[in-house]
PDB file of N, CA, C and O in Angstrom:
ATOM      1  N   MET A   1       6.487 -10.922   7.168  1.00  0.00           N
ATOM      2  CA  MET A   1       6.180  -9.923   6.186  1.00  0.00           C
ATOM      3  C   MET A   1       5.204  -8.918   6.802  1.00  0.00           C
ATOM      4  O   MET A   1       4.273  -9.297   7.512  1.00  0.00           O
ATOM      5  N   ILE A   2       5.427  -7.656   6.525  1.00  0.00           N
ATOM      6  CA  ILE A   2       4.535  -6.584   6.970  1.00  0.00           C
ATOM      7  C   ILE A   2       3.778  -6.075   5.754  1.00  0.00           C
ATOM      8  O   ILE A   2       4.377  -5.736   4.733  1.00  0.00           O
ATOM      9  N   PHE A   3       2.451  -6.024   5.873  1.00  0.00           N
ATOM     10  CA  PHE A   3       1.614  -5.523   4.788  1.00  0.00           C
ATOM     11  C   PHE A   3       0.932  -4.249   5.240  1.00  0.00           C
ATOM     12  O   PHE A   3       0.217  -4.245   6.242  1.00  0.00           O
ATOM     13  N   ILE A   4       1.147  -3.174   4.512  1.00  0.00           N
ATOM     14  CA  ILE A   4       0.453  -1.917   4.785  1.00  0.00           C
ATOM     15  C   ILE A   4      -0.803  -1.929   3.926  1.00  0.00           C
ATOM     16  O   ILE A   4      -0.741  -1.742   2.711  1.00  0.00           O
ATOM     17  N   ASP A   5      -1.932  -2.150   4.566  1.00  0.00           N
ATOM     18  CA  ASP A   5      -3.214  -2.368   3.898  1.00  0.00           C
ATOM     19  C   ASP A   5      -3.883  -1.036   3.584  1.00  0.00           C
ATOM     20  O   ASP A   5      -4.484  -0.407   4.455  1.00  0.00           O
ATOM     21  N   THR A   6      -3.772  -0.619   2.340  1.00  0.00           N
ATOM     22  CA  THR A   6      -4.322   0.650   1.886  1.00  0.00           C
ATOM     23  C   THR A   6      -5.467   0.377   0.909  1.00  0.00           C
ATOM     24  O   THR A   6      -5.271  -0.355  -0.061  1.00  0.00           O
ATOM     25  N   PRO A   7      -6.650   0.940   1.134  1.00  0.00           N
ATOM     26  CA  PRO A   7      -7.748   0.746   0.181  1.00  0.00           C
ATOM     27  C   PRO A   7      -7.311   1.176  -1.231  1.00  0.00           C
ATOM     28  O   PRO A   7      -6.557   2.133  -1.406  1.00  0.00           O
ATOM     29  N   LEU A   8      -7.807   0.444  -2.213  1.00  0.00           N
ATOM     30  CA  LEU A   8      -7.375   0.695  -3.583  1.00  0.00           C
ATOM     31  C   LEU A   8      -7.662   2.117  -4.060  1.00  0.00           C
ATOM     32  O   LEU A   8      -6.870   2.692  -4.807  1.00  0.00           O
ATOM     33  N   ASP A   9      -8.791   2.688  -3.632  1.00  0.00           N
ATOM     34  CA  ASP A   9      -9.097   4.047  -4.063  1.00  0.00           C
ATOM     35  C   ASP A   9      -8.114   5.055  -3.463  1.00  0.00           C
ATOM     36  O   ASP A   9      -7.736   6.025  -4.119  1.00  0.00           O
ATOM     37  N   VAL A  10      -7.705   4.824  -2.226  1.00  0.00           N
ATOM     38  CA  VAL A  10      -6.734   5.718  -1.584  1.00  0.00           C
ATOM     39  C   VAL A  10      -5.375   5.580  -2.271  1.00  0.00           C
ATOM     40  O   VAL A  10      -4.703   6.578  -2.534  1.00  0.00           O
ATOM     41  N   ALA A  11      -4.979   4.351  -2.558  1.00  0.00           N
ATOM     42  CA  ALA A  11      -3.703   4.129  -3.239  1.00  0.00           C
ATOM     43  C   ALA A  11      -3.690   4.802  -4.616  1.00  0.00           C
ATOM     44  O   ALA A  11      -2.695   5.415  -5.001  1.00  0.00           O
ATOM     45  N   MET A  12      -4.794   4.685  -5.349  1.00  0.00           N
ATOM     46  CA  MET A  12      -4.872   5.311  -6.679  1.00  0.00           C
ATOM     47  C   MET A  12      -4.819   6.832  -6.555  1.00  0.00           C
ATOM     48  O   MET A  12      -4.110   7.487  -7.320  1.00  0.00           O
ATOM     49  N   ALA A  13      -5.549   7.393  -5.615  1.00  0.00           N
ATOM     50  CA  ALA A  13      -5.530   8.851  -5.432  1.00  0.00           C
ATOM     51  C   ALA A  13      -4.123   9.333  -5.083  1.00  0.00           C
ATOM     52  O   ALA A  13      -3.668  10.349  -5.608  1.00  0.00           O
ATOM     53  N   ARG A  14      -3.442   8.618  -4.210  1.00  0.00           N
ATOM     54  CA  ARG A  14      -2.068   8.995  -3.846  1.00  0.00           C
ATOM     55  C   ARG A  14      -1.150   8.929  -5.052  1.00  0.00           C
ATOM     56  O   ARG A  14      -0.309   9.804  -5.257  1.00  0.00           O
ATOM     57  N   ARG A  15      -1.321   7.886  -5.845  1.00  0.00           N
ATOM     58  CA  ARG A  15      -0.472   7.736  -7.040  1.00  0.00           C
ATOM     59  C   ARG A  15      -0.713   8.866  -8.025  1.00  0.00           C
ATOM     60  O   ARG A  15       0.239   9.442  -8.553  1.00  0.00           O
ATOM     61  N   ILE A  16      -1.965   9.187  -8.277  1.00  0.00           N
ATOM     62  CA  ILE A  16      -2.273  10.265  -9.225  1.00  0.00           C
ATOM     63  C   ILE A  16      -1.731  11.590  -8.713  1.00  0.00           C
ATOM     64  O   ILE A  16      -1.125  12.346  -9.472  1.00  0.00           O
ATOM     65  N   LEU A  17      -1.942  11.876  -7.445  1.00  0.00           N
ATOM     66  CA  LEU A  17      -1.436  13.126  -6.878  1.00  0.00           C
ATOM     67  C   LEU A  17       0.081  13.210  -6.965  1.00  0.00           C
ATOM     68  O   LEU A  17       0.636  14.276  -7.232  1.00  0.00           O
ATOM     69  N   ARG A  18       0.752  12.080  -6.740  1.00  0.00           N
ATOM     70  CA  ARG A  18       2.216  12.051  -6.817  1.00  0.00           C
ATOM     71  C   ARG A  18       2.696  12.235  -8.253  1.00  0.00           C
ATOM     72  O   ARG A  18       3.631  12.995  -8.505  1.00  0.00           O
ATOM     73  N   ASP A  19       2.059  11.544  -9.190  1.00  0.00           N
ATOM     74  CA  ASP A  19       2.519  11.552 -10.574  1.00  0.00           C
ATOM     75  C   ASP A  19       2.103  12.789 -11.358  1.00  0.00           C
ATOM     76  O   ASP A  19       2.791  13.185 -12.299  1.00  0.00           O
ATOM     77  N   ILE A  20       0.986  13.401 -10.980  1.00  0.00           N
ATOM     78  CA  ILE A  20       0.437  14.504 -11.765  1.00  0.00           C
ATOM     79  C   ILE A  20       1.379  15.712 -11.813  1.00  0.00           C
ATOM     80  O   ILE A  20       1.401  16.450 -12.797  1.00  0.00           O
ATOM     81  N   ALA A  21       2.138  15.902 -10.766  1.00  0.00           N
ATOM     82  CA  ALA A  21       3.077  17.027 -10.733  1.00  0.00           C
ATOM     83  C   ALA A  21       4.154  16.873 -11.793  1.00  0.00           C
ATOM     84  O   ALA A  21       4.741  17.866 -12.222  1.00  0.00           O
ATOM     85  N   LEU A  22       4.421  15.659 -12.221  1.00  0.00           N
ATOM     86  CA  LEU A  22       5.473  15.407 -13.209  1.00  0.00           C
ATOM     87  C   LEU A  22       4.942  15.309 -14.637  1.00  0.00           C
ATOM     88  O   LEU A  22       5.725  15.291 -15.586  1.00  0.00           O
ATOM     89  N   ALA A  23       3.626  15.246 -14.797  1.00  0.00           N
ATOM     90  CA  ALA A  23       3.033  15.044 -16.122  1.00  0.00           C
ATOM     91  C   ALA A  23       3.025  16.326 -16.938  1.00  0.00           C
ATOM     92  O   ALA A  23       2.728  17.405 -16.425  1.00  0.00           O
ATOM     93  N   ASP A  24       3.358  16.191 -18.224  1.00  0.00           N
ATOM     94  CA  ASP A  24       3.301  17.334 -19.128  1.00  0.00           C
ATOM     95  C   ASP A  24       1.859  17.744 -19.405  1.00  0.00           C
ATOM     96  O   ASP A  24       1.554  18.931 -19.518  1.00  0.00           O
ATOM     97  N   GLU A  25       0.983  16.762 -19.514  1.00  0.00           N
ATOM     98  CA  GLU A  25      -0.439  17.014 -19.764  1.00  0.00           C
ATOM     99  C   GLU A  25      -1.233  16.299 -18.669  1.00  0.00           C
ATOM    100  O   GLU A  25      -1.641  15.151 -18.850  1.00  0.00           O
ATOM    101  N   PRO A  26      -1.454  16.973 -17.534  1.00  0.00           N
ATOM    102  CA  PRO A  26      -2.059  16.317 -16.369  1.00  0.00           C
ATOM    103  C   PRO A  26      -3.409  15.653 -16.627  1.00  0.00           C
ATOM    104  O   PRO A  26      -3.634  14.535 -16.164  1.00  0.00           O
ATOM    105  N   LEU A  27      -4.309  16.309 -17.350  1.00  0.00           N
ATOM    106  CA  LEU A  27      -5.633  15.721 -17.568  1.00  0.00           C
ATOM    107  C   LEU A  27      -5.530  14.423 -18.360  1.00  0.00           C
ATOM    108  O   LEU A  27      -6.171  13.434 -18.008  1.00  0.00           O
ATOM    109  N   GLN A  28      -4.742  14.415 -19.411  1.00  0.00           N
ATOM    110  CA  GLN A  28      -4.587  13.208 -20.213  1.00  0.00           C
ATOM    111  C   GLN A  28      -3.926  12.097 -19.381  1.00  0.00           C
ATOM    112  O   GLN A  28      -4.271  10.923 -19.509  1.00  0.00           O
ATOM    113  N   HIS A  29      -2.979  12.489 -18.537  1.00  0.00           N
ATOM    114  CA  HIS A  29      -2.309  11.514 -17.678  1.00  0.00           C
ATOM    115  C   HIS A  29      -3.307  10.852 -16.730  1.00  0.00           C
ATOM    116  O   HIS A  29      -3.330   9.629 -16.600  1.00  0.00           O
ATOM    117  N   VAL A  30      -4.119  11.655 -16.079  1.00  0.00           N
ATOM    118  CA  VAL A  30      -5.109  11.121 -15.139  1.00  0.00           C
ATOM    119  C   VAL A  30      -6.104  10.230 -15.865  1.00  0.00           C
ATOM    120  O   VAL A  30      -6.434   9.148 -15.380  1.00  0.00           O
ATOM    121  N   MET A  31      -6.580  10.667 -17.009  1.00  0.00           N
ATOM    122  CA  MET A  31      -7.537   9.864 -17.773  1.00  0.00           C
ATOM    123  C   MET A  31      -6.929   8.521 -18.179  1.00  0.00           C
ATOM    124  O   MET A  31      -7.596   7.489 -18.100  1.00  0.00           O
ATOM    125  N   GLY A  32      -5.686   8.530 -18.606  1.00  0.00           N
ATOM    126  CA  GLY A  32      -5.018   7.285 -18.977  1.00  0.00           C
ATOM    127  C   GLY A  32      -4.837   6.353 -17.797  1.00  0.00           C
ATOM    128  O   GLY A  32      -5.061   5.148 -17.909  1.00  0.00           O
ATOM    129  N   GLU A  33      -4.434   6.907 -16.668  1.00  0.00           N
ATOM    130  CA  GLU A  33      -4.259   6.087 -15.462  1.00  0.00           C
ATOM    131  C   GLU A  33      -5.573   5.445 -15.039  1.00  0.00           C
ATOM    132  O   GLU A  33      -5.614   4.256 -14.726  1.00  0.00           O
ATOM    133  N   LEU A  34      -6.639   6.224 -15.030  1.00  0.00           N
ATOM    134  CA  LEU A  34      -7.930   5.695 -14.594  1.00  0.00           C
ATOM    135  C   LEU A  34      -8.478   4.661 -15.567  1.00  0.00           C
ATOM    136  O   LEU A  34      -9.048   3.656 -15.142  1.00  0.00           O
ATOM    137  N   ALA A  35      -8.316   4.889 -16.852  1.00  0.00           N
ATOM    138  CA  ALA A  35      -8.786   3.923 -17.848  1.00  0.00           C
ATOM    139  C   ALA A  35      -8.027   2.603 -17.717  1.00  0.00           C
ATOM    140  O   ALA A  35      -8.634   1.533 -17.769  1.00  0.00           O
ATOM    141  N   GLY A  36      -6.726   2.672 -17.549  1.00  0.00           N
ATOM    142  CA  GLY A  36      -5.929   1.455 -17.387  1.00  0.00           C
ATOM    143  C   GLY A  36      -6.258   0.721 -16.107  1.00  0.00           C
ATOM    144  O   GLY A  36      -6.297  -0.509 -16.075  1.00  0.00           O
ATOM    145  N   TYR A  37      -6.490   1.472 -15.065  1.00  0.00           N
ATOM    146  CA  TYR A  37      -6.832   0.880 -13.774  1.00  0.00           C
ATOM    147  C   TYR A  37      -8.151   0.123 -13.878  1.00  0.00           C
ATOM    148  O   TYR A  37      -8.261  -1.021 -13.438  1.00  0.00           O
ATOM    149  N   GLU A  38      -9.124   0.762 -14.451  1.00  0.00           N
ATOM    150  CA  GLU A  38     -10.446   0.143 -14.570  1.00  0.00           C
ATOM    151  C   GLU A  38     -10.413  -1.079 -15.489  1.00  0.00           C
ATOM    152  O   GLU A  38     -11.030  -2.101 -15.188  1.00  0.00           O
ATOM    153  N   ALA A  39      -9.701  -0.977 -16.598  1.00  0.00           N
ATOM    154  CA  ALA A  39      -9.714  -2.042 -17.593  1.00  0.00           C
ATOM    155  C   ALA A  39      -8.848  -3.242 -17.217  1.00  0.00           C
ATOM    156  O   ALA A  39      -9.206  -4.383 -17.510  1.00  0.00           O
ATOM    157  N   ARG A  40      -7.696  -2.987 -16.563  1.00  0.00           N
ATOM    158  CA  ARG A  40      -6.748  -4.077 -16.363  1.00  0.00           C
ATOM    159  C   ARG A  40      -6.238  -4.238 -14.935  1.00  0.00           C
ATOM    160  O   ARG A  40      -6.139  -5.359 -14.436  1.00  0.00           O
ATOM    161  N   ALA A  41      -5.922  -3.159 -14.291  1.00  0.00           N
ATOM    162  CA  ALA A  41      -5.137  -3.233 -13.061  1.00  0.00           C
ATOM    163  C   ALA A  41      -5.928  -3.610 -11.811  1.00  0.00           C
ATOM    164  O   ALA A  41      -5.393  -4.300 -10.943  1.00  0.00           O
ATOM    165  N   ARG A  42      -7.163  -3.186 -11.693  1.00  0.00           N
ATOM    166  CA  ARG A  42      -7.897  -3.418 -10.437  1.00  0.00           C
ATOM    167  C   ARG A  42      -7.954  -4.888 -10.034  1.00  0.00           C
ATOM    168  O   ARG A  42      -7.674  -5.194  -8.875  1.00  0.00           O
ATOM    169  N   PRO A  43      -8.303  -5.814 -10.928  1.00  0.00           N
ATOM    170  CA  PRO A  43      -8.332  -7.225 -10.511  1.00  0.00           C
ATOM    171  C   PRO A  43      -6.956  -7.725 -10.051  1.00  0.00           C
ATOM    172  O   PRO A  43      -6.872  -8.547  -9.139  1.00  0.00           O
ATOM    173  N   ILE A  44      -5.906  -7.246 -10.661  1.00  0.00           N
ATOM    174  CA  ILE A  44      -4.559  -7.644 -10.261  1.00  0.00           C
ATOM    175  C   ILE A  44      -4.258  -7.133  -8.864  1.00  0.00           C
ATOM    176  O   ILE A  44      -3.744  -7.871  -8.023  1.00  0.00           O
ATOM    177  N   TYR A  45      -4.580  -5.857  -8.614  1.00  0.00           N
ATOM    178  CA  TYR A  45      -4.363  -5.275  -7.287  1.00  0.00           C
ATOM    179  C   TYR A  45      -5.197  -5.982  -6.223  1.00  0.00           C
ATOM    180  O   TYR A  45      -4.714  -6.221  -5.116  1.00  0.00           O
ATOM    181  N   GLU A  46      -6.446  -6.319  -6.547  1.00  0.00           N
ATOM    182  CA  GLU A  46      -7.293  -7.023  -5.582  1.00  0.00           C
ATOM    183  C   GLU A  46      -6.699  -8.381  -5.224  1.00  0.00           C
ATOM    184  O   GLU A  46      -6.658  -8.755  -4.052  1.00  0.00           O
ATOM    185  N   HIS A  47      -6.243  -9.109  -6.222  1.00  0.00           N
ATOM    186  CA  HIS A  47      -5.627 -10.418  -5.982  1.00  0.00           C
ATOM    187  C   HIS A  47      -4.369 -10.267  -5.125  1.00  0.00           C
ATOM    188  O   HIS A  47      -4.154 -11.035  -4.188  1.00  0.00           O
ATOM    189  N   PHE A  48      -3.552  -9.285  -5.448  1.00  0.00           N
ATOM    190  CA  PHE A  48      -2.329  -9.014  -4.697  1.00  0.00           C
ATOM    191  C   PHE A  48      -2.658  -8.733  -3.236  1.00  0.00           C
ATOM    192  O   PHE A  48      -2.020  -9.284  -2.338  1.00  0.00           O
ATOM    193  N   GLN A  49      -3.653  -7.877  -2.991  1.00  0.00           N
ATOM    194  CA  GLN A  49      -4.030  -7.551  -1.614  1.00  0.00           C
ATOM    195  C   GLN A  49      -4.485  -8.794  -0.851  1.00  0.00           C
ATOM    196  O   GLN A  49      -4.100  -8.981   0.303  1.00  0.00           O
ATOM    197  N   GLU A  50      -5.287  -9.630  -1.469  1.00  0.00           N
ATOM    198  CA  GLU A  50      -5.765 -10.844  -0.811  1.00  0.00           C
ATOM    199  C   GLU A  50      -4.604 -11.755  -0.416  1.00  0.00           C
ATOM    200  O   GLU A  50      -4.559 -12.271   0.701  1.00  0.00           O
ATOM    201  N   ARG A  51      -3.671 -11.946  -1.343  1.00  0.00           N
ATOM    202  CA  ARG A  51      -2.505 -12.803  -1.051  1.00  0.00           C
ATOM    203  C   ARG A  51      -1.644 -12.220   0.055  1.00  0.00           C
ATOM    204  O   ARG A  51      -1.194 -12.945   0.942  1.00  0.00           O
ATOM    205  N   MET A  52      -1.412 -10.919   0.009  1.00  0.00           N
ATOM    206  CA  MET A  52      -0.552 -10.293   1.004  1.00  0.00           C
ATOM    207  C   MET A  52      -1.185 -10.345   2.396  1.00  0.00           C
ATOM    208  O   MET A  52      -0.503 -10.618   3.385  1.00  0.00           O
ATOM    209  N   ARG A  53      -2.489 -10.083   2.466  1.00  0.00           N
ATOM    210  CA  ARG A  53      -3.183 -10.174   3.764  1.00  0.00           C
ATOM    211  C   ARG A  53      -3.061 -11.576   4.343  1.00  0.00           C
ATOM    212  O   ARG A  53      -2.799 -11.739   5.534  1.00  0.00           O
ATOM    213  N   ALA A  54      -3.251 -12.581   3.506  1.00  0.00           N
ATOM    214  CA  ALA A  54      -3.222 -13.968   3.970  1.00  0.00           C
ATOM    215  C   ALA A  54      -1.833 -14.385   4.460  1.00  0.00           C
ATOM    216  O   ALA A  54      -1.721 -15.183   5.390  1.00  0.00           O
ATOM    217  N   ASP A  55      -0.790 -13.859   3.851  1.00  0.00           N
ATOM    218  CA  ASP A  55       0.572 -14.273   4.179  1.00  0.00           C
ATOM    219  C   ASP A  55       1.279 -13.360   5.173  1.00  0.00           C
ATOM    220  O   ASP A  55       2.367 -13.692   5.645  1.00  0.00           O
ATOM    221  N   ALA A  56       0.685 -12.224   5.498  1.00  0.00           N
ATOM    222  CA  ALA A  56       1.375 -11.235   6.333  1.00  0.00           C
ATOM    223  C   ALA A  56       1.492 -11.678   7.783  1.00  0.00           C
ATOM    224  O   ALA A  56       0.590 -12.301   8.345  1.00  0.00           O
ATOM    225  N   ASP A  57       2.629 -11.337   8.367  1.00  0.00           N
ATOM    226  CA  ASP A  57       2.831 -11.531   9.798  1.00  0.00           C
ATOM    227  C   ASP A  57       2.255 -10.360  10.581  1.00  0.00           C
ATOM    228  O   ASP A  57       1.870 -10.500  11.742  1.00  0.00           O
ATOM    229  N   LEU A  58       2.202  -9.216   9.934  1.00  0.00           N
ATOM    230  CA  LEU A  58       1.699  -8.000  10.560  1.00  0.00           C
ATOM    231  C   LEU A  58       0.993  -7.175   9.494  1.00  0.00           C
ATOM    232  O   LEU A  58       1.548  -6.944   8.419  1.00  0.00           O
ATOM    233  N   ILE A  59      -0.226  -6.728   9.782  1.00  0.00           N
ATOM    234  CA  ILE A  59      -0.987  -5.880   8.862  1.00  0.00           C
ATOM    235  C   ILE A  59      -1.196  -4.536   9.545  1.00  0.00           C
ATOM    236  O   ILE A  59      -1.649  -4.466  10.688  1.00  0.00           O
ATOM    237  N   VAL A  60      -0.854  -3.463   8.817  1.00  0.00           N
ATOM    238  CA  VAL A  60      -0.996  -2.112   9.340  1.00  0.00           C
ATOM    239  C   VAL A  60      -1.931  -1.336   8.418  1.00  0.00           C
ATOM    240  O   VAL A  60      -1.817  -1.417   7.195  1.00  0.00           O
ATOM    241  N   GLU A  61      -2.847  -0.592   9.007  1.00  0.00           N
ATOM    242  CA  GLU A  61      -3.811   0.221   8.254  1.00  0.00           C
ATOM    243  C   GLU A  61      -3.064   1.302   7.474  1.00  0.00           C
ATOM    244  O   GLU A  61      -2.325   2.094   8.059  1.00  0.00           O
ATOM    245  N   GLY A  62      -3.256   1.337   6.152  1.00  0.00           N
ATOM    246  CA  GLY A  62      -2.528   2.250   5.283  1.00  0.00           C
ATOM    247  C   GLY A  62      -3.090   3.648   5.173  1.00  0.00           C
ATOM    248  O   GLY A  62      -2.493   4.499   4.513  1.00  0.00           O
ATOM    249  N   THR A  63      -4.229   3.911   5.806  1.00  0.00           N
ATOM    250  CA  THR A  63      -4.779   5.273   5.736  1.00  0.00           C
ATOM    251  C   THR A  63      -4.309   6.132   6.908  1.00  0.00           C
ATOM    252  O   THR A  63      -4.627   7.318   6.987  1.00  0.00           O
ATOM    253  N   LEU A  64      -3.559   5.528   7.801  1.00  0.00           N
ATOM    254  CA  LEU A  64      -3.016   6.295   8.927  1.00  0.00           C
ATOM    255  C   LEU A  64      -1.893   7.203   8.439  1.00  0.00           C
ATOM    256  O   LEU A  64      -1.329   6.977   7.368  1.00  0.00           O
ATOM    257  N   GLY A  65      -1.576   8.209   9.208  1.00  0.00           N
ATOM    258  CA  GLY A  65      -0.436   9.062   8.887  1.00  0.00           C
ATOM    259  C   GLY A  65       0.854   8.263   8.986  1.00  0.00           C
ATOM    260  O   GLY A  65       0.911   7.241   9.670  1.00  0.00           O
ATOM    261  N   ILE A  66       1.875   8.729   8.308  1.00  0.00           N
ATOM    262  CA  ILE A  66       3.137   8.002   8.235  1.00  0.00           C
ATOM    263  C   ILE A  66       3.726   7.735   9.618  1.00  0.00           C
ATOM    264  O   ILE A  66       4.265   6.655   9.861  1.00  0.00           O
ATOM    265  N   ASP A  67       3.629   8.703  10.522  1.00  0.00           N
ATOM    266  CA  ASP A  67       4.181   8.505  11.863  1.00  0.00           C
ATOM    267  C   ASP A  67       3.484   7.353  12.596  1.00  0.00           C
ATOM    268  O   ASP A  67       4.135   6.565  13.282  1.00  0.00           O
ATOM    269  N   LEU A  68       2.164   7.261  12.450  1.00  0.00           N
ATOM    270  CA  LEU A  68       1.429   6.165  13.089  1.00  0.00           C
ATOM    271  C   LEU A  68       1.738   4.822  12.439  1.00  0.00           C
ATOM    272  O   LEU A  68       1.837   3.805  13.126  1.00  0.00           O
ATOM    273  N   VAL A  69       1.891   4.814  11.116  1.00  0.00           N
ATOM    274  CA  VAL A  69       2.254   3.574  10.426  1.00  0.00           C
ATOM    275  C   VAL A  69       3.600   3.070  10.941  1.00  0.00           C
ATOM    276  O   VAL A  69       3.750   1.893  11.270  1.00  0.00           O
ATOM    277  N   VAL A  70       4.569   3.969  11.007  1.00  0.00           N
ATOM    278  CA  VAL A  70       5.895   3.595  11.497  1.00  0.00           C
ATOM    279  C   VAL A  70       5.819   3.090  12.938  1.00  0.00           C
ATOM    280  O   VAL A  70       6.436   2.080  13.277  1.00  0.00           O
ATOM    281  N   GLU A  71       5.075   3.780  13.774  1.00  0.00           N
ATOM    282  CA  GLU A  71       4.952   3.387  15.180  1.00  0.00           C
ATOM    283  C   GLU A  71       4.282   2.018  15.312  1.00  0.00           C
ATOM    284  O   GLU A  71       4.717   1.197  16.119  1.00  0.00           O
ATOM    285  N   ARG A  72       3.242   1.765  14.540  1.00  0.00           N
ATOM    286  CA  ARG A  72       2.562   0.471  14.621  1.00  0.00           C
ATOM    287  C   ARG A  72       3.466  -0.661  14.140  1.00  0.00           C
ATOM    288  O   ARG A  72       3.449  -1.760  14.693  1.00  0.00           O
ATOM    289  N   ILE A  73       4.252  -0.379  13.109  1.00  0.00           N
ATOM    290  CA  ILE A  73       5.205  -1.388  12.637  1.00  0.00           C
ATOM    291  C   ILE A  73       6.249  -1.655  13.718  1.00  0.00           C
ATOM    292  O   ILE A  73       6.553  -2.809  14.022  1.00  0.00           O
ATOM    293  N   ARG A  74       6.792  -0.595  14.292  1.00  0.00           N
ATOM    294  CA  ARG A  74       7.807  -0.751  15.342  1.00  0.00           C
ATOM    295  C   ARG A  74       7.251  -1.572  16.517  1.00  0.00           C
ATOM    296  O   ARG A  74       7.884  -2.520  16.979  1.00  0.00           O
ATOM    297  N   CYS A  75       6.073  -1.194  16.983  1.00  0.00           N
ATOM    298  CA  CYS A  75       5.458  -1.913  18.114  1.00  0.00           C
ATOM    299  C   CYS A  75       5.142  -3.359  17.749  1.00  0.00           C
ATOM    300  O   CYS A  75       5.367  -4.271  18.545  1.00  0.00           O
ATOM    301  N   GLY A  76       4.629  -3.560  16.560  1.00  0.00           N
ATOM    302  CA  GLY A  76       4.298  -4.918  16.121  1.00  0.00           C
ATOM    303  C   GLY A  76       5.517  -5.804  16.018  1.00  0.00           C
ATOM    304  O   GLY A  76       5.491  -6.961  16.437  1.00  0.00           O
ATOM    305  N   VAL A  77       6.588  -5.263  15.460  1.00  0.00           N
ATOM    306  CA  VAL A  77       7.823  -6.037  15.334  1.00  0.00           C
ATOM    307  C   VAL A  77       8.402  -6.329  16.716  1.00  0.00           C
ATOM    308  O   VAL A  77       8.812  -7.455  16.997  1.00  0.00           O
ATOM    309  N   GLU A  78       8.434  -5.323  17.564  1.00  0.00           N
ATOM    310  CA  GLU A  78       8.985  -5.524  18.909  1.00  0.00           C
ATOM    311  C   GLU A  78       8.187  -6.566  19.703  1.00  0.00           C
ATOM    312  O   GLU A  78       8.773  -7.417  20.372  1.00  0.00           O
ATOM    313  N   SER A  79       6.865  -6.501  19.630  1.00  0.00           N
ATOM    314  CA  SER A  79       6.064  -7.437  20.427  1.00  0.00           C
ATOM    315  C   SER A  79       6.086  -8.842  19.839  1.00  0.00           C
ATOM    316  O   SER A  79       6.093  -9.821  20.586  1.00  0.00           O
ATOM    317  N   ARG A  80       6.096  -8.955  18.537  1.00  0.00           N
ATOM    318  CA  ARG A  80       6.057 -10.278  17.908  1.00  0.00           C
ATOM    319  C   ARG A  80       7.399 -10.991  17.985  1.00  0.00           C
ATOM    320  O   ARG A  80       7.452 -12.204  18.188  1.00  0.00           O
ATOM    321  N   TRP A  81       8.468 -10.245  17.827  1.00  0.00           N
ATOM    322  CA  TRP A  81       9.783 -10.866  17.753  1.00  0.00           C
ATOM    323  C   TRP A  81      10.688 -10.509  18.932  1.00  0.00           C
ATOM    324  O   TRP A  81      11.907 -10.656  18.841  1.00  0.00           O
ATOM    325  N   ALA A  82      10.108 -10.044  20.030  1.00  0.00           N
ATOM    326  CA  ALA A  82      10.892  -9.697  21.216  1.00  0.00           C
ATOM    327  C   ALA A  82      11.618 -10.935  21.749  1.00  0.00           C
ATOM    328  O   ALA A  82      11.032 -12.011  21.868  1.00  0.00           O
ATOM    329  N   GLY A  83      12.864 -10.767  22.058  1.00  0.00           N
ATOM    330  CA  GLY A  83      13.635 -11.843  22.661  1.00  0.00           C
ATOM    331  C   GLY A  83      14.245 -12.814  21.684  1.00  0.00           C
ATOM    332  O   GLY A  83      15.026 -13.677  22.084  1.00  0.00           O
ATOM    333  N   ARG A  84      13.909 -12.697  20.401  1.00  0.00           N
ATOM    334  CA  ARG A  84      14.514 -13.612  19.404  1.00  0.00           C
ATOM    335  C   ARG A  84      15.930 -13.174  19.107  1.00  0.00           C
ATOM    336  O   ARG A  84      16.236 -11.982  19.058  1.00  0.00           O
ATOM    337  N   THR A  85      16.770 -14.139  18.914  1.00  0.00           N
ATOM    338  CA  THR A  85      18.130 -13.842  18.478  1.00  0.00           C
ATOM    339  C   THR A  85      18.428 -14.728  17.283  1.00  0.00           C
ATOM    340  O   THR A  85      17.995 -15.879  17.225  1.00  0.00           O
ATOM    341  N   GLY A  86      19.157 -14.195  16.350  1.00  0.00           N
ATOM    342  CA  GLY A  86      19.537 -14.951  15.168  1.00  0.00           C
ATOM    343  C   GLY A  86      18.403 -15.045  14.169  1.00  0.00           C
ATOM    344  O   GLY A  86      17.335 -14.472  14.385  1.00  0.00           O
ATOM    345  N   PRO A  87      18.625 -15.765  13.073  1.00  0.00           N
ATOM    346  CA  PRO A  87      17.632 -15.901  12.013  1.00  0.00           C
ATOM    347  C   PRO A  87      16.391 -16.632  12.495  1.00  0.00           C
ATOM    348  O   PRO A  87      16.465 -17.499  13.366  1.00  0.00           O
ATOM    349  N   ALA A  88      15.254 -16.275  11.921  1.00  0.00           N
ATOM    350  CA  ALA A  88      13.981 -16.914  12.296  1.00  0.00           C
ATOM    351  C   ALA A  88      13.849 -18.266  11.652  1.00  0.00           C
ATOM    352  O   ALA A  88      12.845 -18.950  11.852  1.00  0.00           O
TER     353      ALA A  88
END
């Protein structure tokens, strides 16, 4: 398993920026997202991150640019599984 480890604040900012363009009322949308995140979602996301880090075969820093993320995944997969044939 490959885990792209992105800090929760960066992930939230990316989500808001992505979703805000589609919102009819951007301010209300952002306020709702942040309230829900603070009240319910953050502990769930933290638990998810801990589990994924512990189980991952490869962890890649999620604040890197997309090209670097792809390159690190490619290099990690090639070096870890080089020479394998068939199912693991």
